[in-house]
N, C-alpha and C positions, 0 to 999 in steps of 0.2 A: 729419477736421477738421485744418486746418493749424495749426502752432504759430506764434505771433507772432514776428517777427524781433526779436532783442535790440536794445535801444536803445544806440547808440554816441554818446557825447558828443564831438564833434569840437571840440577847443579849439585856438585859435591858439597855436602854440609859437614860431614865428619870423616876424618881420615886418621887411621893408625898406621904408623910407619916403623917397622922393625922393633916393635914393643917387646921388651923382655921383663919378666917379673918372677921373683921367688920370695916365699915367706922366710923370715930369719930362721936359720938352722934347719931348713927343709929343702927338699929337692927343687930344682928350677921348674916352675910351672909353664912359663912361656919363654921362648928364646928369640923368636922372630915373627911376631904376629903383625901382619899387614893386611889391611882392607880399607875400602872406602864406602861410604853410604851417601845416597843422593836424595834430594828433595822429591816429594810426590811419590815416595816409595815406602813399602812396609816390608820389613825383613824379619825372618824368624831365626833366632840363634838356638841351635840344637846341639846335643851331645850327651854322653852318659853322665850319670851323677858323679860329682867330684872332679870333673874335667876342667872346671874353672870358668863356667859361664857367668856366675854371679861375681866372681873376682874380676872378670873383664868389665862388667858394669861398674864395679867399684873403682877400677882404674880410670874409666872414662869420666866418672862423676867426682873423682878426687878423693875418695875415701881410702884408696891406696895410691902409692906413687910408683910409677914404672922405674925399673932398674936401668933400662936403656930404651932408646927409641923416642918417638914423639907422638903426641896426640894433638890434632889440629881441628879446630872448629871454624868453619868458613875461612880456612887458610891461615888462621892465627893459632899459635901454640897455646894450649891450656894445660900443658904438662906442669905439674907441681903446684897448680893453683888450689886454694882451699875449696871444699865443696860449695860453700856459699857463693864464691866468685864464679865458679863454673855454672852453677844454677842460674845466676843472674845474667851470665853471658849467653844463655840460650839452651842449656841442657836440662830437661826435666826428667824426673825419675820416680818410679813407684818401687815399693819393696814388697817382699813376700809377707812381711808382718805389718804392712800398710803404713804404720807410723803416723797415724792421724793424731791430732792433739785432742785428747779426751775431755779436757776442761773447757774447750771451745765448741760452739755450735757448728752445725754443718756450714752455715753461712759465714761464720767467723773463720773457719778453716779455709774457705775459698778466698775470703778477703785477705787473710794473712799471706796466702800464696802469691798474691798479685804484686808485681813490681811497683816500686815507688810508694809503698804504703808507709804509714807512720813509724813502723818499726825498722825501716831500712837504715836509718842513721840515728844515732843517739841524740844528735842536735835537735831533731824534730820533736823529740819528747820534751824538750825544754821550752819550745816556742808555743805561743798561743794557737789553739786549734783553729781559730777563725782564719788564720793565714792559709790553711789548707782546705777550707770549706768547699771551694769549687772543685779541687782535685778529688776530695772525698766523695762529692756527689757523682763525679764521673766514675769513680771506682765502684760505687754502689750500683750504678746503672750497668756497668760491665759485669758485675757479680750477678745481677738479676738475670742477664742473658745466659751466663754459664750455668747457673742453678736451674733455669728452665730447660736449657738444652740437654742437661744431664739428668733429667727426671728427678730432681731433688727439691722441687718447689714446695711440695706439701710437707717436707720434713726439714726444711731449712733451719728451723729453730730447735731441732732435736740435737742431742749429743751423739757422737759416734757409737757409744755403747747402746744407744736406744734404737738404732736402726739395724736392718738385716745386713748380713755379710755381703750380699750382692750390692746393696746400696752403699756400703763402705767402699767396695771396689769402684763404683761409679764416682764416689766422692774423691777417691785417690786420683783417678784419672782427671776429674774436673779440676783438681788443684794444679795438675801439670799444665792443663790448658789455660787456666787463669794466670799462670806464671808467664805465659807468652812464649814458651819454649819452642825452638825450631826443631830440636832433636828430642824425641821422647823415648825413654828407656822403660820398658814395662816388664817387670819380673813376675811372671805367672799371673797375668791379668784376669784369667777366668777360672783359676783353680778353685774348686770347692763351691761353685755357684750354679744356680739352676740354668736350664736351657733358655729361659726367658731373658735372664740377664746376659747370658752369652750372646744372644741375638742383639741385644741393645748395644753391647760393647763392640760387636762386629760392625754394626751400623755407624757407630761413632768413630771408629778407626778409619772406616772408609771416607767419612766426611773430613777427618783430619788430613788424610792423605791428599784428598782433592784440594785442600787449602795450602798444599805445598810442604806439609810437615814430613819429617823423616822419622819413621817409627822402627825401633828395634825391640823385639820382644823375645823373652824366654818363656816358652809355654810347652807343656807336655801333652796337651790335648791336640792330637794330630789332625782331627777333623776341623778344629777351629783354625789352626794355623794354615791348613790347606786352603780354606776359603778366604782367609784374610791376608796372607803373606804373598808377595810377588817374587821374592827370592829367599833362598835358604842358605844359612851359613852353618856348616858343621865343624865344631871344634873337637879335634881328636888328637891326642898325643902331642899337645902343644902347637898344633898346626891348624890353620883355617882353610876349609874347603868350601867352594861356592857352587851353588846349583840353582838353575832357573825354576825348578818346580820340585814338588815332593817326590814324584815318581823317579826323577833322575837321581835324587838323593838316595832313596831307599834301594835302588838297584845298583848303586855304586859299590866298588870294591871296598872303599874306606868305610862305608856304612856297614857292610857285612862284617868287617873286622871289628868295628866299634861295638856293634850290638850283638854280634855272634849269630 
């Protein structure tokens, strides 16, 4: 007798409604982008170069401001908020250039990414550290877990420039996790790394999804996205098209027009 499958409650975590955007003095990039993302899901955002995939990430994470429409996180508007506020609200982000802090160790990068650390408010810097000792011990313990889970334990005292590119990718992802984000935006998470690190990141993404996270990634490695993504979003000519699998996407008319 087979066991019943566990019920998974897929809740909408991120929603874009009629979002429009254009760079000053240039053509309109988006006029009416609408889609929603749910928890416990991994999505791949694909499209030709220059179509606006990273710009869309910048809109969600607050580095650009939409000209029209709204962006909602768990039903509340984050449109117009500064990147720091959006990050602390629950949107984590990696970049193609990683943006790790070179003068801090691996461990310090993870600690800095965690919410409620001593840098979160200037007042904390003026108060005796003894007041935060218990909270600091908790943060250190949580950092230990993240560092171990992301295969960074042996290099935690190293600086980003001293570790491999694959390890830097792991560190960038670890910082998103340490941040406690519900929505994780990954910009080319496996570009330029070995198969071993791709396998590690694929396994970590699977675990994050099982914990209820929403993952949206831009990635050109189709083998990787086919085995990790559950849905595909194709951005083409300012419009978003949704597909249940890679085969449906590649056989679609819009994909043929996009990629020729």
